[in-house]
N, C-alpha and C positions, 0 to 999 in steps of 0.2 A: 443555794449552792451556786457560787459564781465561778466563772472561768478563771483559771490561774495560769501563770507562766510556767510553774513547776508542777508536773503531774503529781497527783495524790492518789491515795488508796481508797477504793470503793469496796467495802467488805459485804459479801453476800452470806446471809445465814439461811441455810436450807431448812425446810420443814422437818420436824421430828427431833430437834435438839432438846435436851433436857435443860430446863430454864437455869438452874443454879450453875450447872457445869458450863453452859454456854456463856453465862455472865462472867465466870472466872476466866474463860478463854479471852473474852473481849477485854477485860481489865488487863490481862497480861499482854495482849496484842497492842493495846494503847500505850504501854510503857516502852514498846520497841520501835514505834514508827508513827508516821503522820497519816492518820486515818481520817478522811473527810466525812465519810458517810457509811451507814450500815443499812442494808436492805433485808427485811424479813420476807422470805419467799413463801408463797402459799403451797399447800399440799395438793394432792391430785384432785381433791374436791373443790379446790379454790379457796380454802380456809387457812387463816393464820391463827395459830394458838394464842389466845389472849394472854395467858400466863407467861408464855415465852416473850410475847411482844412487850408486856409490861416490864419484865425483868431486864430485857436487853435495852429497852428505851432508857430505863433508869441508869443502867451501867454506862450506856453510851453518853448520856448527858453529863455524867461525872467527868468525862474526858472531852467535852465539847465536840462530840461526834453527832452529826445529824442522823436521825433515824427515819426510815421510810417503811411503810407497810404496803405490800403488794395488793393493789386493786380495792382497798377497803378504807374509804375515807372515814366511815363511822368508827371503826376500830382505831384508826390513827388519832382521831379526836379523843376517844375514850382513854387511851393509854398515854396521851401527851406526846405522841410522835410528831415529827416535824413536817410530815407530808406523806405522799403516796407515790408509788411507782406503778404506772399504768401499762398493761400489756395488751389491751383490747381496742386501741385505736382512738381517733380524735374525739368521738362523741363521749367516750368514757373519760377522756382527759378533761373536756369541758365540764362534765358533770362533777368531777373531783374538784376542779378549780372553784366551781360554784358552791360546793359543800364545805370548803375549808377556808380558814382565814386568809386574808390577802397576802400575808407573808409566808404562807405554807409553800413547801417545795412540791412541785408536781412534775415528775419526770416520766419519760415514756420510752418503751421499746420501739425501735424503728427498723425491724428486720424485713419489712415488706418492700424496700427499695427507696429510690430517690423521691418519688412523688409522695410516699407516705411520710418520709422524713421532713419534707418541706411542709406538708399539711399539718403535721404535729407541731412544727415550729410556729406556724401561723395560728394554731389553736392555743398557744401559750405554754408549751413545754419549757421547763427550766433546763432540761438536758435531754440528750438522746442517747439511749443505750443500744449499742450495735454489736452484734456478734462479729468479731474480726474475720471470721471465715466467710461472711456474707458478701457476695458480689452482686453488682447491678450493672447490666450491660457490659460485662466483662471487666469491670473496674471494682476494686475493693471499696465497698460502701463506706467503711469507716474513714478511709483517706479522703473520699469525695466529700463527705459531710464535714470533716475537719477543715477542708480547704474552702468549701463553698458556703457553709452556713456559719452564723456567728454563735450558735449555741455550743456549750460545752458538750464533749462527746465522751461517753463511757465505753471502753473496750469491754463489752459485756460477756466475758467468759473467764472464769477463774483460771489463772495461769501460773505456772511455776516461775520462780525468779528469773531464770535464764531466758524466758520468753518475753519478759516485760520490756526490755529495750526496743525490740522490734515494734511493739505496740505504740510506744512513745514516739518512735520515728514516724510511724504511720499517722500520727496526729492526735492520739488519745490524750485527753486532759485528765482522765481518771482510769485506773487499771485495777483489776480484781485479783487479789492474792489467792493462792491455792487453798482448796477446802480443807487441806490437812491441818489448817490452823484451828479447827474445831476438835482436834483429837485430844486436846488437853492444854493447860497453860504453858507448859514448856514448848510444845509444838507451836502454839500461837506465837510465842516470842521468837522462836527460830524462823518460822515462815515470814513473819513481818520484818524481822531484822534482815533476812536475806533479800527480801523484796526491796527494802529501802536501799540496801547496798547496790543492788542492780540498777535501781532508778538513779541513784546518785552518780554512779559510774557513767551512765548514759548522758546525764545532764552535763557532766564535766567534759565530755568529748565533743 
């Protein structure tokens, strides 16, 4: 996943979705906008359901959407996902990088501040996922990373369409649409279309 001049959508699939229903939502979403990546989040025990991972990876690849599994390189390999999303720091990132093919995507959450963000970059992260509400030394961490680091930055918090322009102005390369997209195919189309409209308006200004 490379940095782009035009922000793209980074879709987060929460744990607990039913596989076939979630795949239908993703298919519908893909017809409504430009989705770069899908992340399957882990449940409270740290597990990602293999059946859901397999179904969503298959659906995502039909639309050229990269698929990431939270913290589980073995499952990513098993289901043919494109990589992993690491939440537990540089050591886990390096381990995931070693366990996956060289072209795999390995991204990381960098909520711990500037030092962690820089360390993750040095460890080989392909992108940094940052909660837009996170501040470091009084400064928005997302804006700081977007300005000071060369890595793509994900505004890592699902947001309604009206909130996306501010995230793009802050420097986000990828933004996360609202979780209502998983309520059904029509909801998915509506959320993604509205998100794209908000992003297009911001890009034109």
